[in-house]
C-alpha positions in Angstrom: -42.6 98.0 -14.1 -41.7 100.5 -16.5 -38.3 101.8 -15.6 -37.6 103.9 -18.7 -38.4 107.5 -16.7 -35.7 106.7 -13.8 -33.0 108.6 -12.9 -30.0 106.0 -12.3 -27.3 107.0 -9.9 -23.9 104.5 -10.2 -22.4 103.4 -6.9 -19.6 105.7 -5.4 -18.0 102.5 -5.1 -17.8 101.6 -8.7 -14.1 101.7 -10.1 -13.1 104.6 -12.4 -12.3 101.8 -15.4 -16.1 101.5 -16.0 -15.9 97.6 -14.5 -18.4 96.1 -11.9 -20.9 98.8 -12.0 -24.1 99.3 -10.0 -27.0 101.7 -10.4 -29.5 102.6 -8.3 -33.1 104.6 -9.0 -35.7 105.6 -6.7 -39.3 104.6 -8.5 -42.8 105.5 -7.5 -44.0 104.3 -4.0 -40.9 104.3 -2.6 -39.2 101.3 -3.9 -35.6 101.1 -5.1 -34.6 99.7 -8.7 -30.8 98.2 -9.2 -29.4 97.4 -12.1 -25.7 96.4 -13.7 -24.8 99.4 -15.8 -22.6 97.1 -17.9 -26.1 95.1 -19.4 -28.8 97.4 -19.4 -30.7 94.9 -21.1 -30.8 92.6 -18.2 -34.0 93.4 -16.2 -33.3 95.7 -12.8 -34.2 94.3 -9.5 -36.7 96.5 -7.3 -36.9 96.5 -3.6 -39.6 97.7 -1.4 -38.2 100.6 0.9 -38.2 97.9 4.3 -36.4 95.3 2.0 -33.7 98.1 0.9 -33.3 99.5 4.0 -32.6 96.4 5.5 -30.2 95.0 3.0 -28.1 98.7 3.1 -28.2 98.0 7.2 -26.5 94.5 6.6 -24.2 95.8 4.3 -23.0 98.7 6.2 -22.5 96.5 9.2 -20.6 93.8 6.9 -22.7 91.3 7.4 -22.6 90.0 3.9 -19.7 87.7 2.8 -17.7 88.6 -0.3 -18.4 85.3 -2.8 -15.4 84.2 -5.0 -16.1 85.3 -8.7 -17.8 82.0 -10.5 -15.3 80.6 -12.9 -15.6 80.3 -16.7 -17.3 77.3 -18.3 -14.6 77.6 -21.1 -12.8 74.2 -22.3 
């Protein structure tokens, strides 16, 4: 999917230091694209309108666990 013309919006929950930022964009057909603003070379995830609504509903209800950050594999 070509997202070059997408109008990305940064999450209001993103920190002011620029770390851990998520951006979303509405695309044709009402789908929602999500990307990591720190790494724009990685592909965006695209959700159908129904999948996005379900995800937002679960987040608002506090239904997603907070996972620990992965440990570095450096030795």
